[in-house]
N, C-alpha and C positions, 0 to 999 in steps of 0.2 A: 552276739549269739541270739539265735531264735529259740525262745522258751515258751512252752505251753504250761500254764498253771491250771490245774483242774481243781475247782472250788476255791476261788481267790477273791471273793467279794466281801467277806466278813472276817472279823477278828484276826486270827493269825494269818490267814490267806491274804487278806488285803494288805497287811504289813509286809508280807513276803513280796507281793507284786510291787509295792512301793520301793523296797530295798533293791530288788532286781532292776527296776526301771532307773533308779538313781545310779546304778553301776553301769548303765548303758545297754542293757539287754533289750532286745525287741520282743515284746511280750504279747501273747494272746491269752485270754482268760475264758475258760469253758465253765458256764454256770447256767442255772435255770432262768435267770432274769427276774427273780423274785426279790432280790436285795440290791441295794446300792450302798456305797460307802464314800464319804467325803474325802478320805485319805487316798483313794485310788487315783493314780495319775492317768494321763490320756493314753490308753492302750486299746488294742483290738478286743472286742467282746464276741464270743461265739455263744449265742444263747440257744439252749436246747431244753425244752420243757421236760425232757426225759432225764436230764442230768441231775437226778435226785438219788442220793445214795441209798442203797448200793448201786453204783453206776456199772451196769453190765453190758452196755452197748454204747458206742461212740459215733457221733455223726460223721459223715463223709468229709466234712470241712476240716476236721482235725486229723484225718488219716493221711498225713503228709509228713515230710521230713522236718524234724526238730533237732536242734543240738541237745536240748534237755527238756524233759517233761517232768514237772513237779506235781506229784499227786498228793493233794492235801487230805483227801477224804476216802482213801481205800479202807474199807471197814472189815472185810472178811475174805474168805478163800475165793469165792466166785468172782467178785469184782476185781480182786487182785489178778486173777487169771485172765480176765477180760482185758485188763490194761496191758499185761505182758503180751498177750496175743496181738493186740491192736498195734502196739508200738515197737514190737520186735522188727528190726529192719527199717524202722521209720524214725527212730530216735537214737541219738548218740548215747543217751543215758536216761534212765528212769529214776528219779529221786522220790523216795517214799517217806512220808511222814508217819512214823510209828509212835509208840508210847512205851514208857518205862513200866507199864503194867504187864509187859511180856516176861518180866523176870520172875523166877521162882519165888523170890523174896516177896513179891506182891501176893502170891498165893499163900505164903506163910502168914503174911499179915492178915489176910481175909479168912484164914483158917481153912482154905480149900485144899492146900497142899500140906500133907503131913510132914512133920520133921521139926527140928530145932530152928531158931532164927538163923538166917544167912548173915555172914559177916559183911559189913559195909565199910567203905563205899563200894558200890557195885560197878565193876568194870563191864565193858561191852562183851566180855568173853565168859561171864559166869552163866550158870544154867538158867534156862527159861522154864516157864510153867509147863507142866504136863497135863494139868486139868484145864480143859478149854471152856470157852464161852463164859467169861466171868460176870456178864451182866444179863444173862437170861433170867427172865422173871421181873426185870425192871423196865420192860417196854413201856408201861404206862407213864413212868417217870421221865425217861430220857429218849423215848422214840422207838419205833418199830425196828430200827436197825440193830437194837441191842440184842435181838434174838440170835443173829448170826455174826455179831461182832467178835472178831478174834484176830488180833494183830500178830500173834505168833504164826498163824497160818498165812497171813498176808506176807510176812517176811519170807517164809519158806517158798511161796510161789515166786517171789522175786529172785531169791538166791538160787533157785533151781533153773532159772531162765538160761538158755544156751545161746540165744541170739540177741541178748540185750544186756548192756552194762547197767549197773545199779548203784545207788547209795541209799542207806537206811539211816534215818535220824530218829532217835528215841527221845521223845519230849518229856519234860517234867510236868508238874502241875503249873499251868500257865495262868497268869493273872494280868489284868489290864482294864482299860475303860469299858470295853464291850463285854467282858465276861470275867467273872470272879473279881470284879472291881471292888467289891465290898470285903474281899479277903476272908470269905467264909471258910476257906480251907486253912486259915490260920486261927481266927477267932473261934471257929467251930471245934477246935482241938485244944482249947485252953485248959481243959480238965486233964490233959496228958502233957504237962509242961516239959517233960524230958524227951518226948518223941520228936523225931526229925523226919522231914519230908522235903525233898528238893523241889524248889519252885523256880520259875523264870518269868521275868517280865516279857510281855508280848513283843516288845521291840527287840529285845535281846534274842528271843527265840527266832524271830523272823530274820534277824541278822545272821544267825547261825545257819538257818536253812539256805539263805541266799549265798552265803560263803561256800557252803558245800556244793550247791548247785553249779557254781561257776568255777570251782577249783578242780583241776585235773587229778590231784592227789586223792580226791574223795571217791574215785572210781572203785566200785566193788568193795566198799568198806562200810562199817557200822560206827555211828558216833552217838554218844550220849550228849544231850543238850541240857543246859540249866546253869544255875548259879555255881560259882567256883567253890564256895564254902557254904555248907548247909547248917545253920544254927538250930537249936532246939526251939520248940514252940514257945517255951517260956522266955528264951532269949529274944525271939522276934517280938513277942508281946510287950516286953519291957521297953521297947523302942516306940511302940505304937500307942495311939490314943486309947484310953480305957473306954469300954462300953458298959452301959448299965446292965444290971441283972446277973444272975448266976450263969456260969458257963454251961452250954448244953452238954448233955451226956453224949460221949463219943459212941460210935458204932461198936458192936461187940466183937472187936477184932483183937489181934495179939499185938499190943503196942510195945512188946519187947523186940519186935521186928521194925527197925527203922527202914525208911524208903529213901536212902541216900545214894545218889549215883556219882560216879567218878567222871567228871567232865573235862579231864585234862587232855584226852586224846585230840579232840577237835581244836583245842587251843595250840597244842604242840605240833600237830601234823598239818593243820590248815591255816594256822596263824589267826584263828578267830579271836576277836576282841569284843567285849561288851559294848553295845551302843549307849547304854545308860547304866549308871551305878545301881546295882540291885538293891542295896540297903536304902538308898535315897528314894528309889522308885516305889518301894513298898511303903515307906513312911508317907510319901506324897499320896499314894493311892488310898491309904487308910485315913489320912487327914481330909481328903476330899469328901469321903463318905460321912465323916463326923461333923462337917461344917453345916 
């Protein structure tokens, strides 16, 4: 299969390229040329200095036929529409990497969506947020893209496409050597030990994306990605090395709202299997930081 990966040189994207390559796909990676990664296999590189998200224009070199296009970095409505327009009629399927922050439960947690806590685990069919742009005002901390970031609108652009099949993968909180390797999203919530947030090791998340990209049953479907069982923060921390000092104060959110997703569909319908044991991977990640 001929696969184009948009944004595949760092963290999750690099692992996706590796997993697709190991499964025999013929891969090209579209990126800016500003990063390299030792885990990347020998694949074609399409370097475009304008491939900085949001990517709203694609070079002529990728405007050709692909079996699958995996878009790792679609951030908002405009760049999602650009991808749909570019690859309609040129790709068998567009695989979109989304986020579990699309769920209304995320808005209940951040207190931007009024109402009581949503029941968990969250299946792929529960309501999405109606209050958009969750990271506006955080541009200085996470980048200019935060102003127009909205995965709900990205998903809608894809699902409304009439000449392009699609797959949507809603990611959990990802951790691994290149990002969140210190497990700040666990230790940082030690003060709320009963709260739960679905995580996923980068190798498992990449395996899920690769599985969906190559599986015909993933066509025009949405899948949650993440660990099979989500423990509380207290249960996680009981297994991890202790860190000195008082736990930091959590953000002023509603911790009566768990962020737990049901990841059974991708396992049941696509036969997805974890590449690494989640519990062991988290312990190993925390232990490396403590050494």
